C-alpha positions in Angstrom: -83.0 -37.1 1.9 -79.4 -35.7 2.3 -77.6 -36.5 5.6 -76.4 -33.7 8.1 -73.1 -34.7 9.4 -72.0 -32.8 12.8 -68.5 -30.9 12.2 -65.4 -32.3 13.2 -64.2 -30.5 16.5 -60.6 -29.9 17.0 -59.2 -31.9 19.4 -58.0 -30.5 23.2 -54.1 -30.8 22.5 -54.3 -29.3 19.0 -56.3 -26.0 20.8 -53.8 -26.4 23.2 -50.7 -26.3 20.8 -52.1 -23.3 18.8 -53.0 -21.3 21.7 -49.1 -21.5 23.0 -48.1 -20.8 19.5 -50.1 -17.4 19.4 -49.0 -16.5 22.7 -45.2 -17.2 22.2 -45.8 -15.0 19.1 -47.6 -12.3 21.0 -44.4 -12.1 23.3 -41.7 -12.1 20.8 -43.5 -9.3 19.0 -43.8 -7.5 22.1 -40.3 -8.2 23.2 -39.2 -6.8 19.6 -41.3 -3.8 20.1 -39.8 -3.3 23.4 -36.5 -4.2 22.4 -36.2 -1.2 19.1 -35.5 1.7 20.8 -32.3 0.1 22.5 -31.3 -1.1 19.0 -29.6 2.4 18.0 -26.1 2.2 19.3 -25.2 5.6 21.4 -22.8 8.0 20.3 -19.5 7.0 22.4 -20.7 3.4 21.0 -21.0 4.7 17.2 -17.6 6.4 17.9 -15.6 3.8 19.1 -16.9 1.4 16.2 -16.3 3.9 13.6 -12.6 4.6 15.1 -11.8 0.7 14.9 -13.0 0.7 11.4 -10.9 3.6 10.5 -7.8 2.2 12.0 -8.8 -1.1 9.8 -8.9 0.9 6.5 -5.9 2.9 7.3 -3.9 -0.7 8.1 -5.4 -1.9 4.7 -4.6 1.9 3.1 -0.9 1.1 4.1 -1.0 -2.1 2.3 -2.3 -0.7 -0.6 0.3 2.0 -1.0 3.1 -0.5 -0.8 1.4 -2.4 -3.6 0.7 0.5 -5.7 4.2 1.5 -5.2 5.7 -2.0 -6.0 3.6 -1.9 -9.3 4.9 1.3 -10.1 8.4 0.2 -9.7 7.7 -3.4 -11.6 6.0 -1.3 -14.8 9.3 0.9 -14.5 11.8 -2.0 -14.8 9.7 -4.0 -17.2 9.9 -1.2 -19.6 13.5 -0.9 -19.0 14.0 -4.7 -19.8 11.6 -4.9 -22.5 13.7 -1.7 -24.2 17.2 -3.5 -23.3 15.7 -6.5 -25.1 14.7 -4.8 -28.2 17.8 -2.9 -28.7 20.0 -6.6 -28.1 17.8 -7.8 -30.3 19.0 -5.1 -33.1 22.6 -5.8 -31.7 22.0 -9.6 -32.4 20.9 -9.1 -35.9 23.6 -7.0 -36.9 26.0 -9.2 -35.8 24.4 -12.2 -37.7 24.4 -9.9 -40.8 27.9 -9.6 -40.3 28.4 -13.4 -40.3 26.6 -13.6 -43.2 28.9 -11.3 -45.4 31.7 -12.8 -44.3 30.1 -16.6 -45.4 29.0 -14.9 -48.7 32.7 -13.3 -49.1 34.2 -17.2 -48.9 31.5 -18.8 -50.8 32.3 -15.8 -53.8 35.9 -17.0 -53.4 35.4 -20.7 -53.4 36.9 -20.9 -50.0 33.7 -21.3 -47.7 34.4 -23.9 -45.2 31.6 -26.1 -43.7 32.6 -24.9 -40.6 31.5 -21.3 -41.4 28.0 -22.6 -41.9 27.8 -22.8 -38.4 28.0 -19.2 -37.9 24.5 -18.8 -39.3 22.8 -21.5 -36.9 20.6 -20.6 -34.2 23.0 -22.1 -31.5 26.3 -20.8 -31.6 26.7 -22.4 -28.5 27.2 -25.6 -29.9 29.5 -24.4 -32.7 32.0 -23.0 -29.6 31.9 -26.6 -28.0 33.8 -28.1 -30.2 37.3 -27.3 -30.1 38.7 -28.7 -33.2 36.6 -26.4 -35.3 38.1 -23.4 -33.8 41.2 -24.0 -35.8 39.4 -23.5 -39.6 38.1 -20.0 -38.2 39.8 -16.7 -39.0 40.5 -14.4 -35.9 37.7 -12.0 -36.9 34.8 -15.1 -37.6 35.7 -16.2 -33.9 35.4 -12.7 -32.3 31.9 -12.0 -33.6 30.9 -15.3 -33.0 31.9 -14.8 -29.4 29.8 -11.8 -29.2 26.8 -13.3 -30.9 27.1 -16.1 -28.2 27.4 -13.4 -25.5 24.4 -11.4 -26.7 22.2 -14.3 -27.0 22.9 -15.5 -23.5 22.3 -12.0 -22.5 18.7 -11.7 -24.3 17.6 -14.9 -22.6 18.4 -13.8 -19.4 16.7 -10.9 -19.8 13.8 -12.4 -21.3 13.4 -14.5 -18.5 13.7 -11.7 -15.9 10.9 -9.8 -17.7 8.4 -12.5 -17.6 9.0 -13.2 -14.1 8.3 -9.1 -13.0 5.4 -9.1 -15.6 4.2 -12.4 -13.5 4.7 -10.6 -10.3 3.0 -7.5 -11.5 -0.1 -9.2 -12.2 0.1 -10.5 -8.8 1.0 -7.2 -7.1 -2.3 -5.7 -9.2 -4.7 -8.0 -7.9 -3.5 -7.3 -4.0 -3.5 -3.4 -5.1 -7.3 -4.1 -6.2 -8.3 -6.2 -3.0 -6.8 -3.8 -0.6 -8.5 -1.1 -2.3 -12.1 -3.0 -2.1 -11.0 -3.5 1.6 -10.6 0.1 2.4 -13.9 1.1 0.5 -15.8 -1.6 2.3 -14.5 -0.3 5.5 -15.2 3.5 5.3 -18.6 2.6 3.8 -19.0 0.6 6.9 -18.2 3.6 9.1 -20.2 6.0 7.4 -23.4 3.8 7.5 -22.8 4.0 11.4 -22.1 7.7 11.5 -25.6 7.9 9.6 -26.9 6.7 12.3 -26.3 9.8 14.9 -28.2 12.8 14.7 -26.8 16.3 13.8 -26.5 17.1 17.4 -24.4 13.9 17.9 -22.1 14.3 15.4 -21.6 18.2 16.1 -20.7 17.2 19.4 -18.2 14.3 18.3 -16.6 17.1 15.8 -16.3 19.8 18.7 -14.9 16.9 21.0 -11.6 16.3 18.4 -11.3 20.1 17.5 -11.2 20.8 21.0 -8.2 17.8 21.7 -6.4 18.8 18.5 -6.4 22.4 19.9 -5.4 21.3 23.3 -2.5 19.4 21.3 -1.4 22.4 19.3 -1.0 24.5 22.9 1.1 21.7 24.4 3.6 20.9 21.4 7.1 22.6 21.4 7.2 22.6 17.8 4.2 25.2 17.8 5.8 27.4 20.0 4.0 26.4 23.2 5.2 24.9 26.4 8.8 24.4 26.6 10.3 21.2 27.8 13.3 18.8 27.8 12.8 18.3 24.2 15.5 19.3 22.1 14.6 20.7 18.6 15.2 18.5 15.6 18.3 18.9 12.8 18.1 21.4 10.1 16.2 18.9 7.9 14.0 17.6 10.3 13.1 21.2 11.5 12.4 21.8 7.8 10.2 18.6 7.2 8.1 19.4 10.5 7.4 23.4 9.0 6.4 21.7 6.0 3.9 19.8 7.8 2.6 22.3 9.8 1.8 24.4 6.3 -0.5 21.6 5.8 -2.3 21.7 9.0 -6.1 21.6 7.7 -5.5 19.4 4.7 -8.1 16.5 4.1 -6.8 13.2 4.8 -7.5 11.0 1.7 -6.6 7.0 1.6 -3.1 6.9 -0.9 -2.8 10.6 -1.5 0.6 12.2 -1.0 -0.1 15.9 -1.2 -0.1 18.7 -2.5 -3.6 19.0 -1.1 -4.1 16.0 0.7 -2.6 13.1 2.4 -2.9 9.9 4.4 -0.4 9.4 7.0 2.8 8.2 5.3 1.9 10.4 2.4 2.4 13.6 4.6 5.5 12.4 6.3 7.2 11.7 3.0 5.9 14.7 1.4 7.2 16.7 4.2 10.5 15.3 4.3 10.9 15.7 0.4 10.4 19.4 1.0 13.3 19.1 3.3 15.2 17.7 0.3 15.1 14.5 1.8 13.8 11.1 0.1 12.3 8.6 2.4 10.2 5.5 1.8 6.2 5.9 0.9 4.9 3.6 3.1 4.7 3.9 7.2 6.3 0.1 7.5 9.3 1.2 5.2 9.8 4.5 6.7 10.1 2.8 10.3 13.4 1.1 8.9 14.9 4.5 7.5 17.6 6.2 9.7 18.4 5.8 13.9 15.6 4.3 15.5 14.6 6.1 18.8 13.3 3.8 21.5 12.3 6.2 24.1 9.3 8.8 24.0 11.8 10.9 26.0 14.4 11.0 23.7 12.5 11.9 20.7 13.2 15.6 18.9 10.8 17.9 16.9 10.5 16.5 13.5 11.5 12.7 14.1 9.2 10.3 12.5 6.8 8.3 15.5 5.2 5.1 14.8 2.4 3.3 16.1 0.5 -0.3 16.1 2.4 -3.6 16.4 2.0 -3.6 12.6 3.0 -0.2 12.1 0.4 1.2 10.1 0.4 5.0 11.3 3.1 7.3 11.1 3.4 11.0 12.3 6.2 14.1 13.2 6.7 14.5 16.6 5.7 18.0 18.0 7.4 17.7 21.2 5.7 17.3 24.7 4.1 14.0 23.7 2.3 15.5 20.9 2.5 14.9 17.1 1.2 16.4 13.8 -0.4 13.6 11.4 -3.2 12.9 9.2 -5.4 11.0 11.5 -7.7 9.0 9.2 -10.7 9.5 6.5 -13.1 12.2 7.8 -10.3 14.2 9.2 -7.6 16.6 8.5 -4.0 17.2 9.1 -4.1 18.0 12.9 -1.8 18.3 16.2 -2.8 15.2 18.8 -1.8 13.9 21.6 0.3 10.4 21.4 -2.0 9.4 24.2 -5.1 9.2 22.1 -4.1 8.0 18.7 -5.5 4.2 19.9 -2.7 2.2 19.3 1.0 1.9 21.1 3.9 4.1 20.2 6.2 1.5 19.0 9.6 3.7 18.1 10.8 6.7 16.4 13.1 7.4 13.6 15.3 10.2 13.1 16.0 10.9 9.5 
């Protein structure tokens, strides 16, 4: 007959542990549910975070611009060096052919000298070092051999320089790619945050920025606004400023230099180009051009003005503490107060 055993009862300790764990799980779930509504950042919090991301993206953009400019210069320099090397090699071959003809002529007359054989060697330097042999050469042969020597040395230097620049170009292209990826990542993160806002919240932020820009335009001397102690800029500065004014409303696009979109240094370099003045491409390089102006009170309309410790932002002074600039992604070329840029004024430059 089968035996019936009583089922084993869970111990009091085990029951207590399970009960405690279950209670903790319920509490955590409740806390998460209660916290969920507050996880969505407020409109102002989103704006603050987005502004920071855009600032970082713009700093990376200026580094990207610098790397791109360097890459383009290196490509031109390498092309020139390679063309020079090719032409130099042709000239060297012609000189060697001339030496060969001289040697052939001497051979036909039975007067070829053993030293002439050295003319055709790949190392004429070795021959020239042997001064005792120089007496056996004609003046024409000596002159030709010296040209061969000089040409070989020049070609060696150009090839070495080209090799170095090719290595530099490869490193620069890698930097270019990294900065481009960095900019894209920052912009994507900013857009993700903006997507958390409602349509009404986005509209409120846009209206706030538009209102600030209108106020800045109203106050700017360069727009015919309030008069003040600021003196007008030079003829070319005024022309550059007028060019920038003509692009009000054009969208910011990182790496762009016009004519339909701009980043901050793209706008300033384009504006001065319209005035017939060439300035560097990046904000950092532009900050080292012309006469430095350290006081806002000494600025004139059209002066370049620089912000942030790393000088990654630049605009054109519009008077009364206002500027025209291309602020950041998602915005357009506009007037803005220097007090709302988000970074300290470093100095101005009068080109």
